[in-house]
C-alpha positions as CSV (number, residue, x, y, z in Angstrom):
1,X,13.7,-15.0,-17.9
2,X,10.4,-16.9,-18.6
3,X,8.1,-14.0,-19.5
4,X,5.3,-16.4,-20.5
5,X,5.2,-17.8,-16.9
6,X,5.2,-14.3,-15.4
7,X,2.4,-13.2,-17.8
8,X,0.3,-16.3,-16.9
9,X,0.5,-15.6,-13.1
10,X,-0.1,-11.9,-13.7
11,X,-3.2,-12.5,-15.9
12,X,-4.6,-15.1,-13.5
13,X,-4.3,-12.7,-10.5
14,X,-5.7,-9.8,-12.5
15,X,-8.6,-11.9,-13.7
16,X,-9.7,-12.4,-10.0
17,X,-10.0,-8.6,-9.7
18,X,-12.1,-8.4,-12.9
19,X,-14.5,-11.1,-11.4
20,X,-15.1,-8.8,-8.4
21,X,-14.9,-5.5,-10.3
22,X,-18.0,-4.0,-8.7
23,X,-16.6,-4.6,-5.3
24,X,-13.2,-3.4,-6.3
25,X,-14.6,-0.2,-7.7
26,X,-17.6,0.5,-5.4
27,X,-15.8,-0.1,-2.1
28,X,-13.0,2.5,-2.5
29,X,-15.5,5.0,-3.9
30,X,-17.9,4.7,-1.0
31,X,-15.2,4.7,1.6
32,X,-13.4,7.7,0.1
33,X,-16.8,9.6,0.0
34,X,-17.4,8.8,3.6
35,X,-14.0,10.0,4.6
36,X,-14.6,13.3,2.9
37,X,-18.0,13.6,4.3
38,X,-16.9,12.8,7.9
39,X,-13.5,14.3,8.0
40,X,-14.1,17.0,5.5
41,X,-17.4,18.2,7.0
42,X,-16.7,17.5,10.7
43,X,-13.0,18.3,11.1
44,X,-12.7,20.6,8.0
45,X,-15.3,22.9,9.4
46,X,-13.0,23.4,12.5
47,X,-9.7,23.4,10.6
48,X,-9.9,25.4,7.4
49,X,-6.2,24.9,6.5
50,X,-3.4,22.7,7.6
51,X,0.2,23.7,6.7
52,X,-1.2,26.1,4.3
53,X,-3.4,23.5,2.5
54,X,-7.2,23.2,2.7
55,X,-8.0,20.3,5.0
56,X,-10.0,18.5,2.4
57,X,-7.0,18.4,0.1
58,X,-4.6,17.7,2.9
59,X,-6.1,14.3,3.6
60,X,-6.0,13.1,-0.1
61,X,-2.4,11.7,0.1
62,X,-3.2,10.0,3.4
63,X,-6.3,8.4,1.9
64,X,-4.3,7.2,-1.1
65,X,-1.5,5.8,1.1
66,X,-4.0,4.1,3.3
67,X,-5.6,2.4,0.3
68,X,-2.4,1.4,-1.5
69,X,-0.7,0.0,1.6
70,X,-3.6,-2.1,2.8
71,X,-4.8,-3.3,-0.6
72,X,-1.3,-4.2,-1.7
73,X,-0.7,-6.2,1.4
74,X,-4.1,-8.0,1.3
75,X,-4.0,-8.7,-2.5
76,X,-0.4,-10.1,-2.4
77,X,-1.0,-12.1,0.8
78,X,-4.2,-13.7,-0.5
79,X,-2.7,-14.3,-3.9
80,X,0.2,-16.5,-2.6
81,X,-1.6,-18.0,0.3
82,X,-4.4,-19.5,-1.8
83,X,-2.0,-21.8,-3.8
84,X,-0.5,-22.8,-0.4
85,X,-3.9,-23.6,0.9
86,X,-5.0,-25.6,-2.2
87,X,-1.6,-27.2,-2.6
88,X,-1.1,-25.9,-6.2
89,X,2.1,-24.1,-5.0
90,X,4.0,-27.4,-5.2
91,X,3.1,-27.7,-8.9
92,X,4.3,-24.1,-9.4
93,X,7.6,-24.8,-7.6
94,X,8.3,-27.9,-9.7
95,X,7.5,-26.1,-12.9
96,X,10.4,-24.6,-15.0
97,X,9.9,-21.1,-13.4
98,X,12.2,-19.4,-11.0
99,X,11.3,-17.9,-7.6
100,X,12.1,-14.5,-9.1
101,X,9.5,-14.9,-11.8
102,X,6.9,-16.1,-9.3
103,X,7.5,-13.0,-7.2
104,X,7.2,-10.7,-10.2
105,X,3.9,-12.2,-11.3
106,X,2.2,-12.1,-7.9
107,X,3.7,-8.9,-6.6
108,X,3.2,-7.1,-10.0
109,X,-0.5,-8.0,-10.1
110,X,-1.1,-6.9,-6.5
111,X,0.8,-3.6,-7.0
112,X,-1.1,-3.0,-10.2
113,X,-4.5,-3.5,-8.5
114,X,-3.7,-1.3,-5.5
115,X,-2.3,1.5,-7.7
116,X,-5.4,1.5,-9.9
117,X,-7.6,1.7,-6.8
118,X,-5.6,4.6,-5.5
119,X,-6.1,6.5,-8.7
120,X,-9.8,5.8,-8.4
121,X,-9.7,7.4,-5.0
122,X,-7.8,10.4,-6.5
123,X,-10.5,10.7,-9.1
124,X,-13.3,10.5,-6.5
125,X,-11.5,13.2,-4.4
126,X,-11.9,15.7,-7.3
127,X,-15.7,15.6,-6.7
128,X,-15.2,16.9,-3.2
129,X,-12.3,19.3,-3.2
130,X,-10.1,21.2,-5.7
131,X,-6.3,20.6,-5.6
132,X,-3.2,20.6,-7.7
133,X,-0.4,18.1,-7.7
134,X,2.9,20.0,-7.7
135,X,5.1,17.0,-8.6
136,X,3.0,14.6,-10.6
137,X,6.0,12.5,-11.7
138,X,7.3,12.1,-8.2
139,X,3.8,11.3,-7.1
140,X,3.6,8.4,-9.6
141,X,7.1,7.2,-8.7
142,X,6.4,7.2,-4.9
143,X,3.1,5.5,-5.5
144,X,4.7,2.7,-7.5
145,X,7.5,2.2,-5.0
146,X,4.9,2.0,-2.1
147,X,2.7,-0.4,-4.1
148,X,5.6,-2.7,-4.9
149,X,7.1,-2.6,-1.4
150,X,3.8,-3.4,0.4
151,X,2.9,-6.0,-2.2
152,X,6.3,-7.7,-1.3
153,X,5.4,-7.3,2.4
154,X,2.0,-8.9,1.8
155,X,3.7,-11.7,-0.2
156,X,5.8,-12.4,2.9
157,X,2.7,-12.5,5.1
158,X,1.0,-14.9,2.7
159,X,4.0,-17.2,2.9
160,X,4.2,-17.0,6.6
161,X,0.5,-17.4,7.4
162,X,-0.6,-20.9,8.3
163,X,-4.3,-20.2,8.4
164,X,-6.9,-17.6,7.4
165,X,-6.7,-15.8,10.8
166,X,-3.0,-15.2,10.5
167,X,-3.5,-13.9,7.0
168,X,-5.5,-11.0,8.3
169,X,-3.5,-10.5,11.5
170,X,-0.8,-8.2,10.4
171,X,-2.9,-6.0,8.1
172,X,-5.5,-5.4,10.8
173,X,-3.5,-4.9,13.9
174,X,-0.2,-3.5,12.5
175,X,-0.6,-1.9,9.0
176,X,-3.9,-0.1,9.4
177,X,-3.2,1.4,12.9
178,X,0.3,2.5,11.8
179,X,-1.2,4.3,8.8
180,X,-3.8,6.1,10.9
181,X,-1.1,7.1,13.4
182,X,1.4,8.1,10.7
183,X,0.0,11.5,10.0
184,X,-2.6,10.5,7.4
185,X,-5.2,13.0,8.5
186,X,-3.2,15.4,10.7
187,X,0.1,17.2,10.9
188,X,2.6,16.4,13.6
189,X,2.7,20.1,14.4
190,X,-0.7,19.7,16.0
191,X,0.6,17.2,18.6
192,X,2.5,17.8,21.8
193,X,6.3,17.3,21.7
194,X,6.2,13.9,23.3
195,X,3.7,12.5,20.7
196,X,5.6,14.1,17.9
197,X,8.6,12.0,18.9
198,X,6.5,8.9,19.1
199,X,5.0,9.6,15.7
200,X,8.5,9.9,14.2
201,X,9.3,6.4,15.3
202,X,6.6,5.1,13.0
203,X,8.1,4.2,9.6
204,X,4.8,4.7,7.8
205,X,5.0,8.4,8.9
206,X,7.9,9.0,6.5
207,X,6.3,7.2,3.6
208,X,3.0,9.3,4.0
209,X,4.9,12.6,4.3
210,X,7.1,11.9,1.3
211,X,3.9,11.2,-0.7
212,X,2.3,14.4,0.6
213,X,5.3,16.4,-0.5
214,X,4.7,15.3,-4.1
215,X,1.2,16.9,-3.8
216,X,1.9,20.2,-2.0
217,X,5.7,20.6,-2.1
218,X,6.0,20.6,1.7
219,X,5.7,18.0,4.5
220,X,6.7,17.3,8.1
221,X,10.0,15.7,7.0
222,X,12.4,16.2,4.1
223,X,11.8,14.3,1.0
224,X,15.2,12.6,1.0
225,X,14.5,11.1,4.4
226,X,11.2,9.7,3.1
227,X,12.9,8.3,0.0
228,X,15.6,6.7,2.2
229,X,13.0,5.0,4.4
230,X,11.0,3.8,1.4
231,X,14.0,2.2,-0.4
232,X,15.3,0.7,2.9
233,X,11.9,-1.0,3.5
234,X,11.8,-2.1,-0.1
235,X,15.3,-3.7,0.0
236,X,14.4,-5.4,3.3
237,X,11.3,-7.0,1.8
238,X,13.3,-8.2,-1.2
239,X,15.9,-9.7,1.1
240,X,13.4,-11.5,3.3
241,X,11.5,-12.9,0.2
242,X,14.8,-14.1,-1.3
243,X,15.7,-15.9,2.0
244,X,12.3,-17.5,2.2
245,X,12.6,-19.0,-1.4
246,X,16.2,-20.0,-0.8
247,X,15.5,-21.9,2.4
248,X,12.0,-23.1,1.5
249,X,10.6,-21.7,4.7
250,X,6.8,-22.3,4.8
251,X,6.9,-23.6,1.2
252,X,8.5,-27.1,1.4
253,X,6.8,-28.0,4.7
């Protein structure tokens, strides 16, 4: 394995985040503060606890998942689309570096940036509400799995997109709505039976609830079901990326 090539791609992608460090730090802090002010004050005043957890603490896993999913997709999609747009991807493909090493470099950088931002959100949350993470190791493992999985998904979007509009299409009209409708800020027990069934058809629902379990030791679904859904999605993304590089779809055109 060519670790120097992986390191070069990784450092180049991380350098982009450093150049926009104020935006990368300020944006999640402001948005998280607004969520706590709006949801915590408006809804929290009506709902003191949800599933035995103070509402302010209940929404923290949802906020972190919203951040790590959307930023992973956006960072990875932009990271691989830009070389396609400028044409530098052909130089990369002709260099002595394998597709696997390219994927590790881009996906690793996107996952790292999204996970760091999610920890920044966690740190910001401590200023608004007190909470305790019951399974910190599992929290970290699930966060890393989610970051890698959605970075791979964003990598697929970046390879598929043929223009800037398509690059934003899936994150805006698919990922973000599914996260909001996946129980990020509410429990399915609050919904009528019909909408509970619809919510359980949303794959994001299982990822969010698995992450919530790592915080509070309880969720709307069993942790092994959440793990199964996460790993299945991860393997599916790995398979699709492998097929794309093997066939040259959207790369050799």
